C-alpha positions in Angstrom: 23.6 20.9 -0.8 20.7 21.6 -3.9 18.4 24.6 -3.2 15.4 23.8 -2.4 12.2 25.7 -1.1 12.4 23.7 2.7 12.8 25.2 5.6 15.2 23.0 7.2 15.0 25.0 10.5 11.7 24.0 10.3 12.8 20.1 9.5 15.0 20.4 12.7 11.8 21.3 14.9 9.8 19.2 13.8 12.1 16.2 14.2 12.8 17.6 18.1 9.8 18.5 18.9 7.7 15.0 17.5 10.4 12.2 18.0 9.4 9.9 20.7 11.5 7.5 19.3 14.4 6.8 17.2 12.7 4.4 14.4 15.4 2.1 12.3 14.7 3.7 8.3 15.3 -0.4 7.2 12.7 -2.1 9.8 9.8 -2.8 7.5 6.6 -4.8 8.1 6.7 -8.7 7.9 3.5 -10.6 7.1 2.5 -13.4 9.3 0.1 -16.2 8.7 -2.8 -13.9 9.1 -1.5 -10.8 6.0 -0.4 -13.8 3.8 -3.8 -15.1 4.0 -5.5 -11.5 3.1 -2.7 -11.2 -0.1 -4.4 -14.6 -0.8 -7.7 -13.7 -1.2 -9.9 -13.9 -3.6 -11.9 -10.6 -2.8 -15.7 -9.8 -4.6 -17.5 -6.9 -6.1 -20.8 -7.1 -7.6 -18.8 -7.9 -11.4 -15.4 -9.3 -10.7 -13.5 -11.2 -8.5 -10.1 -10.0 -7.8 -6.5 -10.7 -6.3 -5.0 -7.6 -6.7 -2.1 -6.1 -3.8 -0.3 -3.0 -4.4 2.5 -2.2 -2.8 2.9 1.7 -2.6 6.1 4.2 -1.4 6.8 7.4 -1.1 8.6 9.9 0.5 8.1 13.6 1.9 9.4 16.3 -0.3 13.6 16.4 -0.1 13.5 12.9 1.8 13.2 15.2 4.9 13.0 12.7 8.7 9.7 15.0 9.5 7.5 11.8 10.0 8.4 11.0 13.3 6.1 9.0 15.5 3.5 11.6 16.3 3.2 12.6 13.0 3.2 8.8 11.9 -0.2 7.6 13.8 -1.8 10.7 12.1 -0.6 9.4 8.9 -1.5 5.9 9.6 -4.7 6.6 10.6 -6.0 9.0 7.9 -4.1 6.5 4.9 -6.3 3.8 6.8 -9.5 6.4 7.1 -9.3 6.7 3.1 -9.4 3.3 1.7 -11.6 2.3 4.2 -13.9 5.1 3.2 -12.8 3.7 -0.7 -13.5 0.2 -0.8 -9.5 -0.7 -0.4 -8.4 -3.4 2.2 -4.8 -2.1 3.7 -2.5 -5.3 4.6 0.1 -3.9 6.4 1.3 0.2 6.3 4.5 1.4 7.5 5.7 4.8 8.2 9.7 5.3 9.0 10.7 8.4 9.1 12.1 9.7 5.3 9.1 7.1 3.8 6.1 5.1 3.7 5.0 1.9 2.4 1.5 0.5 1.8 0.2 -2.4 0.9 -3.6 -2.6 0.0 -5.8 -4.7 -2.3 -7.8 -2.6 -4.3 -11.0 -3.7 -6.5 -9.7 -3.6 -10.7 -11.5 -0.2 -11.4 -9.5 1.7 -9.3 -6.0 3.1 -10.8 -3.3 2.7 -8.5 -3.0 6.4 -9.6 -5.8 7.4 -8.5 -5.8 5.1 -5.1 -2.1 7.0 -4.3 -3.1 10.6 -5.0 -5.9 10.4 -3.1 -4.1 8.9 -0.6 -1.5 11.2 -0.6 -3.8 14.0 -0.8 -5.6 13.3 2.1 -2.9 12.9 4.7 -1.7 15.7 3.2 -4.5 17.9 3.9 -4.5 16.3 7.9 -1.4 16.9 8.8 -0.6 20.3 7.8 -4.3 20.9 9.2 -3.1 19.3 12.8 1.0 20.5 12.7 1.2 23.8 11.9 5.0 23.0 11.7 4.5 21.2 8.0 3.6 24.8 6.4 6.8 26.4 7.2 8.3 23.2 6.4 7.1 23.4 2.7 4.8 26.0 1.9 2.5 23.8 -0.3 3.4 20.4 -0.6 4.3 17.9 1.8 5.1 15.1 -0.7 7.1 14.1 -3.4 5.6 14.1 -7.0 7.1 10.5 -7.4 6.1 7.4 -6.1 7.0 3.6 -6.6 3.9 1.3 -7.2 4.5 -2.4 -7.6 1.7 -5.3 -7.5 1.7 -8.6 -5.4 -0.1 -11.7 -5.7 -0.5 -15.5 -4.5 -0.5 -16.3 -8.2 3.3 -16.5 -10.2 3.4 -16.3 -14.2 3.8 -20.6 -13.8 0.4 -20.6 -12.3 -1.3 -18.8 -14.7 0.1 -20.9 -17.6 -0.9 -23.9 -15.8 -4.2 -22.6 -15.8 -5.0 -21.5 -19.4 -2.7 -25.3 -20.5 -5.9 -27.2 -18.2 -9.1 -25.1 -19.6 -7.7 -27.7 -22.8 -9.7 -30.4 -22.5 -7.5 -32.3 -25.0 -4.8 -32.0 -21.9 -5.5 -35.5 -19.6 -2.7 -35.5 -17.6 -2.1 -32.6 -15.5 -4.0 -32.5 -11.9 -5.9 -29.3 -11.1 -4.7 -26.2 -10.2 -4.7 -25.9 -6.4 -4.8 -22.2 -5.4 -5.5 -20.7 -1.9 -3.3 -22.8 0.3 -5.6 -21.2 3.1 -9.5 -21.5 2.2 -10.1 -25.8 1.3 -13.2 -24.6 -0.5 -11.1 -22.8 -3.3 -10.5 -26.0 -5.8 -9.0 -24.6 -8.6 -8.8 -20.6 -10.7 -12.1 -22.1 -13.4 -13.5 -21.5 -9.6 -13.4 -18.1 -9.1 -15.4 -17.2 -12.6 -18.3 -14.7 -12.4 -21.3 -16.0 -14.2 
């Protein structure tokens, strides 16, 4: 095994102490109708209407299985508090023993790197403050430096192309583009233009 700054004895202590039951690391969140509605929802700020959804995945250093159930509850609570404090909408979250998935919507002024930096920083601070064993696990950091970020939304590339084609008044035989599958008041993407 490669030499790291990880205290593997502390990892074993954390797993033993905070493991309430076995978590299947392959079980991830599943979207129901409510989550799909939230995914498709167009949100509004003072100057923009947007549908920007980010899927973040990150891991503890050395991908140790230290995010056991009692720790996972704190991770969830703190991450959701950070989202609400910053005006982001958490859509779904799953904390696995060795990684975290967070799906959220954020206004266009927020860069994904800033979002994940705030979440990882606040969660790390709280976990290390509440669970002293985490200071033994890694002296200075909880999370690996890297993370995954993907975007997801309700509009596909083909739908955007169709919307652009709709703007050409010379095209007469194209039916209006329907955006939301749940909100009948939304007829076309043009309905979302900010005046």
